[in-house]
VOMAR-312710 format. One line per field, with one value per residue: x, y, z of N, C-alpha, C, O in turn; residue number from 0. Coordinates in steps of 0.2 Angstrom, whole numbers, plus 5000, padded with zeros to 4 digits. Each point is the difference from the previous one (the first is absolute). Layout:
N
n.px <- [X ...];
n.py <- [Y ...];
n.pz <- [Z ...];
ca.px <- [X ...];
ca.py <- [Y ...];
ca.pz <- [Z ...];
c.px <- [X ...];
c.py <- [Y ...];
c.pz <- [Z ...];
o.px <- [X ...];
o.py <- [Y ...];
o.pz <- [Z ...];
seq <- [NUM ...];
//
This chain:
330
n.px <- [5416 4999 4999 5007 5004 4996 5011 4993 5010 4994 5009 4988 5008 5003 5001 5010 5009 4998 4997 5010 5009 4993 5004 4992 5006 5007 4990 5006 4993 5006 4986 5003 4997 5010 5006 4999 5002 5010 4996 4992 5010 5010 4991 5005 5007 4999 5000 4996 5013 4992 5010 4994 5001 4998 5005 5002 5007 5003 4999 4994 4992 4995 5010 5005 5004 5008 5010 5002 5008 5013 5010 5004 5009 5011 4999 5000 5009 5006 5005 5011 4993 4998 5012 4994 5009 4999 5002 5007 4999 4999 4991 4993 5009 5004 4996 5003 5007 4996 4991 5007 5006 4991 4993 5000 4995 4994 4999 4988 5010 4992 5010 4998 5007 5010 5003 4989 5008 4996 5011 5007 5005 4992 4995 5012 4995 4994 5009 5008 4998 4997 5007 5004 4992 5000 5009 5001 4995 5011 4995 5003 4995 4991 5006 4992 4994 5010 4993 5005 4996 5002 4994 4990 5008 5003 5002 5006 4992 4994 4992 4989 5002 5003 4992 4990 5008 4999 5009 4991 5011 4996 4990 5008 5000 5012 5008 4995 5003 4989 4996 4996 4989 5000 4991 5002 5007 5004 4998 5009 4999 5009 5002 4994 5002 5008 5007 5003 5002 5013 4992 5005 5008 4993 5010 4988 5006 4995 5011 4999 5005 5010 4993 5009 4998 5008 5003 4999 5011 4994 5001 4998 4992 5014 5003 4996 5000 5010 4998 5005 4997 5009 5006 5003 5011 4989 4999 5005 4998 5005 5004 5003 5013 4994 5010 5006 4996 5011 5001 5007 4996 4994 5005 5010 5002 5002 5007 5006 4999 5010 5012 5000 4999 4992 5004 4996 4995 4999 4989 5011 5003 5005 5009 4989 4997 5001 5011 5003 4995 4995 4994 5007 4996 5011 5001 5002 4992 5009 5004 4995 5007 5006 4996 4998 5000 4994 5000 4999 5010 4990 5004 4991 5005 4995 5000 5009 5000 4997 5008 5010 5001 4991 5010 5002 4994 5007 5005 4993 5001 5009 5002 4997 5010 5004 5003 5003 5011 5003 4997 5006 5004 5005];
n.py <- [5159 5008 5009 4999 4998 5010 4998 5010 4992 5012 4999 5000 5006 4991 4993 5005 4996 5010 4995 5010 5000 5003 4991 5001 5007 4994 4996 5003 4996 4990 5001 5000 5010 5007 4998 5001 5012 4999 4997 5000 4996 5006 5004 5001 5007 5013 4994 5008 4998 5008 5000 5006 4989 5000 5011 4990 5008 4993 5003 5008 4993 5004 5001 5012 5001 4997 5000 5008 4996 5000 5003 5003 4994 5005 5013 5003 4998 5004 5009 4996 5003 5012 4999 5009 4996 5009 4993 5003 5004 5011 5003 4999 5004 5009 5010 4998 5009 5011 5005 4996 5009 5001 5003 5005 5009 4993 5011 5003 4996 5007 4995 5010 4997 5007 4991 4997 5010 5003 5007 4991 5003 4997 5010 4999 5011 5008 5001 5007 5009 5001 5001 5012 5009 5000 5006 5010 5005 5002 4991 5004 5012 4993 5007 5005 5006 5001 5008 4993 5010 4995 5007 5004 5007 4987 5005 4993 5006 4989 4999 4999 4995 5010 5001 5000 5007 4994 4992 4998 4997 5009 5000 5000 4989 5006 4995 5004 5011 5003 5005 5007 4998 5010 4998 5009 5008 4999 5000 5004 4995 4996 5007 4993 5010 4994 5009 4998 5010 4997 5000 5007 4997 5004 5003 4997 5004 4991 4998 5006 4993 5007 5001 4999 5008 4992 5008 4989 5000 4998 4990 4990 4998 4998 5005 4996 4993 5005 4999 4988 5009 4998 5006 4994 4994 4997 5008 4992 5009 4988 5008 4989 4994 4999 4993 5007 5005 5000 5014 5001 5004 4995 4993 5006 5002 4993 5001 5010 5008 4992 5002 5002 4992 5000 4991 5010 4988 5010 4996 5005 4988 5003 4993 4994 4990 5003 5004 4992 5001 5009 5009 4994 5010 5000 5002 4990 4991 4996 5001 4997 4993 4999 5004 4987 4997 5006 4989 5006 4996 4995 4999 5006 5003 4999 4991 5001 5005 4999 4991 5003 5007 4995 5002 5006 5006 4989 5009 4996 4991 5008 4996 5009 5007 4997 4995 5010 5001 4995 5005 5008 4990 5002];
n.pz <- [5409 5010 4994 4989 5009 4996 5007 4998 5000 5000 4991 4991 4998 4993 5009 5001 4994 5004 4991 5004 4992 4989 5004 5011 5006 5000 5007 5007 4993 4997 5003 5010 5006 5000 5010 5011 5003 5002 5010 4990 4994 5003 4994 4989 5003 5000 5011 4991 5002 4998 4994 5002 4995 4989 5001 4995 4999 4991 4989 4998 4994 5007 5005 5004 4988 4995 5002 4993 4990 5003 5004 4991 4996 5006 4997 4986 5005 5008 4996 4997 4994 5002 4994 5000 4997 5003 4992 5009 4993 5000 5008 4990 4995 5001 4994 4990 5000 4996 4989 4992 4996 4995 4992 5011 4995 5005 5006 4996 4991 4996 4994 5000 4995 4999 4993 5004 5002 5012 5002 5006 4989 5000 5000 5003 5001 4993 4995 5000 4995 4990 4992 4996 4996 4987 5002 4995 4995 5000 4999 4988 4998 5002 5010 4995 5006 5002 4995 4993 5000 4989 4995 5006 5004 4998 5011 4995 5006 5004 4996 5002 4992 5005 4989 5000 4991 4987 4996 4993 4991 5000 5005 5007 4994 5005 4995 5008 4995 4993 5006 4991 5001 4991 5002 4995 5003 4990 5010 4995 5009 4994 4995 5004 5001 4998 4996 5012 4991 5004 5007 4992 5007 4992 5007 4998 4991 4996 5010 4992 5006 5001 4990 5005 4994 4998 4995 5001 4995 4992 5001 5001 5006 5002 4990 4993 4991 4996 4990 5002 4999 5005 4997 4990 5000 4999 4989 4996 4998 4996 4994 5005 4997 4989 4998 4996 4990 5001 5000 4990 4989 4995 4993 4994 4989 4991 4995 4992 4989 4996 4995 4989 4992 5009 4997 4994 4999 4990 4998 4996 4998 5010 4995 5005 5004 5012 4994 4997 4992 4995 5004 4993 5003 5003 5011 4993 4998 4996 4989 4992 4998 4990 4991 5003 4992 5000 5001 4989 4997 5004 5009 4996 4992 4991 4992 4995 4991 4989 4997 4993 4993 4991 4996 4994 4990 4996 5003 4993 5006 5002 5012 5003 5002 5008 5009 5007 5001 5008 5010 4993 4999 5009];
ca.px <- [5006 5001 5005 5007 5003 5007 5001 5005 5005 5003 5003 5001 5002 4996 4994 4994 5002 4997 5002 4994 4995 5001 5005 5006 5005 4996 5003 4998 4994 4995 5003 4996 4993 4998 5002 4994 4993 5001 4999 4995 5002 5004 4996 4998 5002 5002 4999 5007 4999 5006 5005 5009 5005 5008 4999 5007 5004 5002 5009 4999 5001 5005 5001 4994 4995 4999 4997 4995 4996 4998 4996 4993 4996 4998 4996 4993 5000 4992 4994 4998 5000 5006 5002 5001 5006 5001 5006 5004 5006 5008 5001 4996 5003 5003 4994 4997 5005 5003 4995 5002 5006 4997 4995 4998 4993 4999 4994 5004 5001 5002 5002 4999 4999 4996 5005 4996 4995 4993 4998 5002 4995 5003 5003 4999 4998 4994 4999 5006 4996 4994 5002 5003 4995 4999 5006 4999 4991 5000 5003 5006 5003 5002 5007 5007 5003 4999 5001 4999 4994 4999 4999 4999 5005 5000 5007 5001 5002 5009 5003 4998 5006 4999 5006 4999 4998 4995 4995 4995 5000 5008 5002 5001 5002 5004 4998 4994 4994 4994 4995 4993 4998 4995 4996 4993 4997 5002 5005 5003 5006 5000 5008 4998 5006 5001 5001 5000 5006 4998 4999 5001 4994 5003 4995 5000 5004 5006 5003 5001 5007 5001 5003 5002 4997 5004 4999 5006 4998 5006 5006 4997 5005 4998 5000 4993 5001 5004 4995 4994 5001 4996 4997 4993 4997 5003 5002 5000 4997 5002 4998 5006 4998 5000 4998 5002 5009 5001 5005 5006 5001 4996 5000 5002 4993 4994 5003 4999 4991 4995 5001 4996 4993 4998 5000 4997 5003 4993 5003 4998 4997 4992 4999 5005 5003 5007 5001 5004 5005 5001 5009 5004 5003 4998 4991 4995 4995 5004 5004 4996 4995 5006 5001 4993 4994 4994 4996 4994 4996 4998 4995 5002 5003 4993 4994 5007 5001 4994 5001 5005 4996 4997 5004 5006 4995 4994 5005 5003 5008 5003 5000 4992 4998 5003 4994 4991 4999 4999 4993 5000 4999 4996];
ca.py <- [5003 5008 5003 5001 5006 5002 5008 5003 5008 5002 5005 5003 4998 5002 4997 5005 5006 5001 5009 5006 5001 4997 5002 5001 4997 4997 5002 4996 5004 4998 4995 4992 5001 5003 4992 4994 5003 5002 4992 5000 4993 4998 4999 4993 4995 5000 5009 5004 5006 5004 5004 5003 5000 5006 5004 5002 4994 4994 5003 5003 4995 4997 4996 5002 5001 4990 4997 5001 4997 4992 5002 5002 4996 4995 5002 5000 4994 4996 5002 4997 4993 5003 5006 5001 5004 5003 5006 5001 4993 5002 4997 4994 4994 5002 4999 4994 4996 5002 4997 4992 4999 5006 4997 4994 4997 4997 5001 5000 5008 4999 5007 5002 5008 5001 5003 5006 5001 5000 5004 4997 4994 4993 5001 4995 5000 4995 4995 5001 5000 4993 4995 4998 4997 4993 4995 5002 4996 4991 4995 4997 5005 5000 4998 5001 5003 5010 4998 5006 4996 5005 4999 4992 4997 5000 5002 5002 5006 4999 5000 5005 5006 5005 4998 5006 5006 5004 4993 5000 4995 5002 4997 4994 4997 4994 4995 4995 5004 5000 4996 5001 5003 5002 4999 4998 5005 4991 5000 4997 4999 4993 5001 5002 4999 4996 5004 5009 4998 5005 5005 5007 5005 5006 5005 5008 5004 4996 5003 4996 4999 5001 4993 5002 4995 5000 4996 4999 5001 4998 5006 5002 5003 4998 5007 5003 4995 5003 5007 4998 5002 4998 5005 5002 4995 4994 4992 4999 4993 5002 4997 4997 4997 4995 4996 5002 5000 5008 5001 4999 5008 5000 4995 5002 5006 4996 4997 5006 5001 4994 4998 5007 4999 4996 5003 4992 4999 4996 5000 5004 4997 5001 4994 4995 5000 4999 4992 5001 4993 4999 5002 5000 5005 5007 5005 4996 5001 4996 5004 5005 4995 5002 5003 5002 5002 4995 4999 5004 4993 5001 5008 5003 5005 5004 4996 4998 5007 4997 4995 5000 5006 5000 4995 5005 5002 4995 4999 4993 4999 5001 4995 4996 5003 4994 4996 5004 5001 4995 4999 5004 4998 4994];
ca.pz <- [5000 4995 4997 5006 5001 4996 5001 4996 5003 4996 5002 4996 4996 4995 5001 5002 4995 4994 4998 5001 4994 4996 4994 5002 5002 5006 5005 5005 5005 5002 5005 5002 4999 4993 4995 5000 4995 4991 4999 5004 5001 5004 5006 5000 5003 5008 5001 5001 5006 4996 5005 4998 5007 4999 4994 4998 4993 5003 5002 5007 5004 5004 5005 5007 4998 5001 5006 5004 4999 5001 5008 4998 4995 5007 5003 4998 4998 5003 5000 4992 4995 4994 4997 4991 4999 4994 5001 4992 4997 4999 5003 5001 5001 5007 5006 5001 5003 5008 5003 4999 5009 5006 5001 5004 4999 4992 4997 4993 4999 4992 5000 4996 4996 4991 4996 4993 5002 4996 4994 4997 4995 5004 5009 5002 5006 5002 4998 5007 5007 4998 5001 5007 5004 5002 5002 5011 5000 5000 5006 4997 5003 5007 5000 4992 5000 4996 4994 4994 4997 4994 4992 5001 5002 5009 5000 5010 5003 5001 4992 4996 4999 4992 4996 4995 5001 5001 4998 5003 5000 5001 5004 5000 5009 4999 4995 4998 4997 5002 5004 4998 4997 5000 4996 5000 5005 5006 5003 4999 5003 4998 5002 5006 5006 5005 5006 4997 5003 5007 5000 5003 5003 5002 5002 4997 5003 5001 4995 4995 4998 4992 4997 4993 4994 4996 4995 4997 4995 4995 5002 5007 5004 5008 5004 5001 5006 5005 5002 5004 5009 5007 5002 4997 4998 5005 4997 4995 4992 4997 4993 4999 4994 4997 5006 5007 4997 5000 4996 5007 5003 5006 5005 5006 5004 5003 5006 5006 5003 5005 5007 5004 4999 4993 4995 4996 4995 4997 4991 4996 4995 5002 4999 5003 5006 5002 5002 5007 4999 4995 4998 5006 4997 4998 4997 5001 5006 5003 5003 5006 5006 5003 5003 5004 4994 5001 4995 5001 4997 4993 5001 4994 5003 5003 5004 5002 5005 5007 5004 5003 5002 5008 5004 5002 5004 5005 5003 4998 4999 4993 4998 4996 4993 4993 5000 4998 4992 4998 5000 4998 4995 5001];
c.px <- [5002 5006 5005 5001 5007 5001 5006 5003 5003 5006 5005 5004 4996 4996 4994 5001 4994 5002 4993 4996 5003 5008 5006 5003 4994 5004 4996 4996 4994 5003 4996 4994 4998 5004 4995 4995 5003 5001 4994 4996 4999 4995 4994 5005 5003 4996 5008 5000 5007 5004 5005 5005 5006 4996 5006 5002 5003 5009 4998 5000 5006 5000 4991 4994 4996 5000 4993 4994 4998 4994 4992 4996 4999 4995 4995 5001 4992 4993 4998 5004 5009 5000 5003 5005 4999 5008 5003 5004 5006 5004 4997 5002 5004 4994 4997 5005 5000 4995 4998 5004 4997 4994 4999 4995 5000 4995 5004 5002 5002 5002 4997 4999 4998 5005 4997 4995 4993 4998 5003 4996 5001 5001 4998 5000 4994 5000 5003 4997 4993 5006 5004 4995 4996 5005 4997 4995 5000 5002 5004 5005 5002 5003 5005 5004 4999 4999 4998 4995 5002 4999 4998 5004 5001 5008 5003 5005 5010 5003 5000 5002 4996 5006 5000 4997 4992 4994 4994 5001 5008 5001 5002 5004 5005 5001 4994 4995 4996 5000 4995 4998 4993 4995 4991 4998 5002 5010 5003 5008 5001 5008 5000 5007 5000 5001 5000 5008 4998 4999 5001 4996 5004 4993 5000 5004 5008 5004 5002 5006 5000 5005 5003 5001 5004 5001 5008 4999 5009 5009 4998 5007 4997 4997 4990 5002 5002 4995 4992 5001 4995 4996 4993 4997 5001 5000 4999 4998 5004 4996 5004 4998 4996 4997 5002 5009 5000 5007 5006 5000 4996 4999 5001 4994 4994 5004 4999 4993 4996 5001 4996 4995 4996 5001 4996 5003 4993 5003 4996 4994 4990 4995 5006 5007 5008 5003 5003 5007 5001 5008 5005 5006 5001 4995 4997 4997 5004 5003 4993 4996 5008 5001 4992 4997 4994 4996 4994 4995 4996 4997 5005 5004 4995 4998 5005 5000 4992 4999 5004 4996 4996 5003 5003 4994 4996 5007 5005 5006 5003 5001 4994 4997 5001 4992 4995 5001 5000 4994 4994 4996 4995 4993];
c.py <- [5004 4999 5001 5007 4999 5006 5000 5006 5001 5002 5004 4998 5003 4997 5007 5006 5000 5009 5003 5000 4996 5003 5002 4992 4994 5005 4995 5002 4996 4997 4995 5000 4999 4995 4996 5000 4998 4992 4999 4992 4998 4999 4993 4995 5000 5007 5001 5005 5003 5004 5006 5001 5005 5001 5001 4996 4995 5003 5002 4997 4997 4994 5000 4999 4994 5000 5003 4999 4994 5002 5003 4993 4994 5001 4998 4990 4995 5002 5001 4994 4999 5007 5002 5007 5004 5006 5002 4995 5001 4995 4994 4994 5002 4999 4993 4994 5000 4997 4993 4999 5005 4997 4994 4995 4994 5003 4999 5007 5001 5008 5001 5008 4999 5003 5006 5004 5001 5003 4997 4994 4993 4999 4994 4998 4997 4994 4995 5000 4995 4993 4999 4999 4994 4997 5002 4995 4992 4998 4998 5004 4999 4997 4999 5005 5007 4995 5007 4997 5007 4994 4993 4994 5002 4999 4998 5005 4999 4999 5005 5006 5005 4997 5005 5006 5002 4995 4999 4991 5002 4994 4992 4997 4997 4995 4997 5002 5001 4993 4998 5006 5001 4996 4999 5000 4991 5000 4994 4997 4995 5001 5007 4998 4995 5004 5006 5001 5004 5006 5005 5004 5007 5007 5006 5006 4995 5004 4995 5001 5001 4995 5003 4995 5003 4996 5000 5002 5001 5009 5003 5006 5000 5009 4999 4994 5002 5006 5000 5001 4996 5007 5002 4992 4995 4992 5003 4995 5001 4995 4999 5000 4993 4997 5001 5004 5007 4997 4999 5007 5001 4995 5002 5006 4996 4997 5003 4997 4994 5003 5007 5000 4993 5000 4991 5003 4997 5001 5004 5002 4999 4993 4995 5000 5004 4994 5000 4991 4998 5002 5003 5006 5006 5003 4994 5002 4996 5008 5007 4995 5001 5007 5006 5001 4996 5000 5000 4993 5003 5010 5005 5006 5005 4998 4997 5008 5001 4997 5003 5006 4996 4993 5006 5002 4998 4998 4993 5000 4998 4993 4995 5003 4996 4996 5003 5001 4993 4997 5004 4998 4991 5000];
c.pz <- [5000 4997 5005 5001 4999 5000 4993 5003 4994 5001 4995 4993 4993 5000 5006 4995 4994 4996 5002 4995 4995 4997 5005 5005 5004 5007 5006 5004 5001 5007 5001 4996 4992 4995 5001 4995 4994 4999 5003 5000 5006 5005 4999 5002 5007 5002 5002 5004 4996 5008 4997 5005 4998 4991 4997 4996 5004 5002 5007 5006 5005 5005 5004 4996 5000 5006 5005 4995 5001 5007 4998 4997 5006 5004 5001 4997 5002 4997 4993 4997 4997 5001 4995 5002 4994 5000 4991 4998 5000 5006 5005 5001 5007 5005 5000 5002 5008 5006 5001 5008 5004 5001 5004 4998 4994 4996 4993 5001 4996 4998 4991 4996 4994 4996 4996 5003 4997 4994 4993 4996 5004 5007 5003 5010 5002 4998 5004 5007 5001 5001 5010 5005 5000 5001 5009 5002 4999 5003 4999 5003 5006 5001 4995 5003 4996 4994 4996 4994 4995 4994 5002 5002 5009 4999 5008 5001 5000 4993 4995 4998 4993 4996 4995 5005 5001 4997 5008 5004 5006 5006 4999 5007 4996 5005 4999 4999 5004 5005 5000 4995 5002 4994 4999 5008 5006 5001 4999 5003 5000 5005 5006 5005 5005 5006 4999 5006 5007 5000 5008 5006 5000 5003 4996 5004 5001 4994 4995 4996 4994 4999 4991 4994 4994 4993 4997 4994 4996 5002 5009 5004 5008 5003 5003 5007 5005 5005 5002 5008 5004 5003 4998 4998 5005 4997 4993 4993 4995 4994 4996 4992 5002 5007 5007 4998 5002 4997 5007 5005 5007 5008 5007 5005 5002 5006 5007 5002 5004 5008 5004 5002 4998 4992 4996 4993 4995 4993 4999 4996 5002 5001 5000 5004 4997 5002 5007 4998 4994 4995 5004 4993 5002 4999 5004 5006 5005 5004 5005 5005 5005 5005 5003 4998 5001 4992 5000 4997 4995 5003 4996 5006 5006 5007 5005 5005 5007 5003 5006 5004 5005 5004 5004 5007 5004 5003 4997 5001 4996 4998 4997 4993 4994 5000 4999 4992 4997 5001 4999 4992 5000 4999];
o.px <- [5002 5003 4999 4999 5005 4996 5005 4997 5004 4999 5006 4996 4997 4996 4994 4996 4999 5002 4994 4994 5005 5000 5006 4998 4994 5005 4996 5001 4995 5006 4997 4999 4995 4998 4998 4997 4995 5002 5001 4995 4995 5002 4996 4999 5001 4999 5004 4995 5005 4996 5006 5002 5003 4997 5002 4997 5000 5003 5002 5003 5005 4995 4996 4995 4995 4994 4997 4994 4994 4994 4995 4994 4995 4998 4997 4996 4996 4995 4994 5005 5003 4996 5005 4996 5000 5001 4998 5002 5003 5005 5002 4997 4998 4999 4997 4998 5002 5001 4995 4999 5004 5000 4999 5000 5003 4998 5006 4997 5005 4996 5001 4996 4995 5001 5004 4994 4999 4994 4998 4996 5006 5002 4994 5002 5000 4996 4997 5000 4999 4998 4999 5002 4999 4998 4999 5002 4995 5005 5001 5005 5006 5001 5005 5005 4994 5003 4997 5001 5000 5003 5003 4997 4999 5002 4998 5006 5005 5006 5005 5000 4997 5005 5005 4996 4997 4994 5003 4996 5004 5006 4996 5001 4997 4996 4999 4995 5002 5002 4999 5004 4997 5004 4996 4996 4999 5004 4996 5004 4995 5001 5003 5001 4995 4997 4999 5002 4994 5003 4998 4995 5005 4994 5005 5000 5005 4999 5001 5000 4996 5004 4996 5001 4998 4999 5003 4994 5005 5001 5001 5006 4994 4997 5000 5000 4997 5000 4995 5003 4994 4995 4996 4994 5006 5000 4998 5000 5000 4997 5000 4994 5001 4995 4998 5005 4995 5003 4999 5002 5002 4998 4997 4998 4997 4996 4997 4998 4995 4996 4999 4997 5002 4998 5001 5003 4998 5006 4994 4997 4996 4994 5006 5004 5003 4997 5000 5004 5003 5005 4999 5004 4994 4997 4997 5002 4997 4999 5001 4995 5000 5002 4998 4997 5001 4999 4997 4994 5002 4997 5006 4998 5001 5000 4998 5000 4999 4995 4998 4998 5002 4996 5000 5001 4995 5000 5006 5002 4998 4999 5000 4995 4998 4996 4996 4995 4999 4998 4995 4997 4996 4997];
o.py <- [5000 4995 5000 5004 4996 5004 4996 5006 4996 5002 5001 4995 5005 5001 5000 5005 4995 5005 4997 5001 4996 5006 5000 4994 5002 5003 4996 5003 5002 4998 4997 4995 4997 4999 4998 4996 5000 4998 4999 4999 4997 4998 4997 4994 4994 5005 4997 5003 4997 5001 4998 5005 5002 4995 5006 4994 5001 5000 4996 5001 4997 4996 4995 4999 4999 5000 4997 5001 4997 4999 4999 5000 4996 4996 4998 4998 4997 4997 5002 4997 4995 5003 4996 5005 4996 5005 4999 4996 4995 4996 4998 4995 4994 4996 4998 4994 4996 4997 4999 4996 5001 4997 4995 4994 5002 4997 4999 5004 4997 5005 4995 5004 4997 5006 5004 4998 5000 4999 5003 4996 5000 4995 4997 4995 4995 4996 4994 4996 4998 4997 4995 4995 4997 4994 4996 4996 4996 5003 4996 4997 5003 4995 4998 4999 5002 4995 5006 4995 5006 4995 4995 4994 5005 4998 5003 4999 5004 5000 5003 5005 4997 4999 5002 4999 5003 5001 5000 4998 4996 4997 4997 5003 4996 5000 4997 4996 5000 4995 4995 5003 4997 5000 4996 4996 4999 5000 4995 5002 4998 4996 5005 4994 5001 4997 5004 4997 5002 5003 4998 5003 5000 5001 5004 5000 5003 5002 4995 5003 4998 4997 5001 4994 5005 4994 5005 5001 5001 5006 5005 5002 5000 5000 5002 5001 4999 5002 5004 4995 5000 4999 5003 4999 4999 4994 5005 4994 5006 4995 5004 5002 4998 5002 4997 4999 5003 4994 4999 5001 5003 5002 4998 5001 5001 4998 4998 4996 5001 5001 5002 5003 4997 5005 4994 5005 4995 5002 5000 5005 4998 5000 5001 5005 5000 4995 5004 4998 4995 4997 5004 4997 5003 5001 5002 5005 5000 5002 5003 5002 5000 5001 5006 5004 4994 5006 4998 4999 5003 5003 5000 5000 5002 5002 4998 5000 5000 5002 5000 4998 5000 4996 4998 4998 5003 4993 5000 5005 4995 4998 4994 4998 5000 5001 4997 5000 4999 4996 4999 5004 4997 4994];
o.pz <- [4994 5002 5006 4996 5001 4998 4999 5001 4997 5006 5001 4998 5000 4995 5001 5001 4996 5004 4999 5001 5003 4997 4998 4999 5002 5000 4998 5005 5001 5002 4995 4995 4998 4994 4995 4997 4996 4995 5006 5002 5002 5006 5004 4999 5003 4997 5004 5002 5000 5005 4997 5004 5005 4997 5002 4998 5006 5005 5004 5005 4998 4999 4999 5004 5003 5002 5004 5002 4999 5001 5004 5001 5000 5003 5005 4996 4997 5001 4998 5002 4998 5003 4998 5002 4995 5004 4994 5004 5000 4999 5006 5002 5003 5004 5005 5001 5004 5006 5004 5004 5005 5005 4997 5002 4995 4995 4999 5003 4998 5002 4997 5001 4998 5001 4997 5001 4994 4997 4995 5003 5001 5003 5000 5002 5004 5002 5002 5004 5006 5005 5004 5005 5005 4999 5004 5003 4999 5003 5004 5003 5002 4996 5001 4997 4998 4999 5002 4998 5003 5001 4998 4999 5003 4995 5005 4998 4999 5000 4997 5004 4995 5002 4998 5005 5005 5001 5006 5005 5002 5000 4995 5005 4996 5005 4996 5002 5006 4997 5004 4998 5004 4996 5002 5002 5006 4996 5002 4996 5004 5005 5000 5001 5004 5005 4995 5005 5001 4996 5006 4999 5004 4998 5000 5006 5002 4995 5002 4995 4996 5003 4995 5001 4998 5001 4998 4998 5003 5000 5002 4998 5002 5006 5006 5006 5005 5005 5000 5003 4999 5003 5003 4999 5002 5003 4999 4999 4999 5001 4995 4998 5006 5003 5004 5004 5000 4999 5006 5005 5005 5005 5005 5006 5005 5005 5005 5005 5002 5004 5006 5004 4995 4998 5001 4998 5002 4998 5000 4999 4997 5003 4999 5000 4994 5003 5004 5004 4999 4997 5005 4997 5000 4995 5005 5004 5005 5006 5005 5003 5006 5005 5000 5004 5001 4997 5005 5001 4995 4995 5000 5006 5006 5006 5005 5006 5006 5003 5006 5006 5006 5003 5006 5006 5004 5000 5003 4997 4996 4994 4998 4997 4994 4995 4996 4996 4994 4996 5002 4998 4996 5000];
seq <- [0 1 2 3 4 5 6 7 8 9 10 11 12 13 14 15 16 17 18 19 20 21 22 23 24 25 26 27 28 29 30 31 32 33 34 35 36 37 38 39 40 41 42 43 44 45 46 47 48 49 50 51 52 53 54 55 56 57 58 59 60 61 62 63 64 65 66 67 68 69 70 71 72 73 74 75 76 77 78 79 80 81 82 83 84 85 86 87 88 89 90 91 92 93 94 95 96 97 98 99 100 101 102 103 104 105 106 107 108 109 110 111 112 113 114 115 116 117 118 119 120 121 122 123 124 125 126 127 128 129 130 131 132 133 134 135 136 137 138 139 140 141 142 143 144 145 146 147 148 149 150 151 152 153 154 155 156 157 158 159 160 161 162 163 164 165 166 167 168 169 170 171 172 173 174 175 176 177 178 179 180 181 182 183 184 185 186 187 188 189 190 191 192 193 194 195 196 197 198 199 200 201 202 203 204 205 206 207 208 209 210 211 212 213 214 215 216 217 218 219 220 221 222 223 224 225 226 227 228 229 230 231 232 233 234 235 236 237 238 239 240 241 242 243 244 245 246 247 248 249 250 251 252 253 254 255 256 257 258 259 260 261 262 263 264 265 266 267 268 269 270 271 272 273 274 275 276 277 278 279 280 281 282 283 284 285 286 287 288 289 290 291 292 293 294 295 296 297 298 299 300 301 302 303 304 305 306 307 308 309 310 311 312 313 314 315 316 317 318 319 320 321 322 323 324 325 326 327 328 329];
//
């Protein structure tokens, strides 16, 4: 039996960066071929097919890029055993969440990157790419949805988040943690998911609505909420305190916002569910529900914004949004 064929779609980022000379800051000059050449051990694992899909920092990626990337993955899915996406880590958690909802095929899709560029001691890009290719080539990864492999850990794209600005161990998944790991070349995945969430079929060039994301903080004011207008935004996500609480100061503004557009409330903590029936006081979750806001359940603000954007772009009716968020964490 021949080696599995693995496509490597490179988007740029730190994994594609190296200083042009000692003592200089890193520049993003390496294409997919150069990234693959830097890890000769890949040849023993798979027949690797590199492709430079984009070469930009991940902060410059947009919805259109990820929709096009998902289409490219589906186009090659029948010809490969798996796909590895390399990109910058700044928005890696968002790319992986979107790919999990946009890629129609069950081909393994693994997203990876690097926290330290090739010119730094302990550069982690080669090890991350090697582990990602191993996972993409593993039958265990098929139909698991988009995965993120960093620091020899395997995370679900729907839950992973970047939790530290510089640490190689930055990626984590709350509340469940990684679903597997790579050790001595072996892929272990004892916590493979039972199901995949519903996928959205968006065409390249689709008009993607803008969704605002706003975090509540001590002494908050209704001013910013009132300025989220329908001329710019089609929806909004509000990161509330704790399990879904706000100050009384902003309740009327939130009620007005929910009349103007679908408005979702998530927890600003980044982990845990927002409540729907626990507290009954001014500013509690019951007051938000009475005013028409939709609970994000266990999605953080970033992912809630992405899901609301996908739902609106996909034409999902407003009355079905609450069910969509509830199903997102099953």
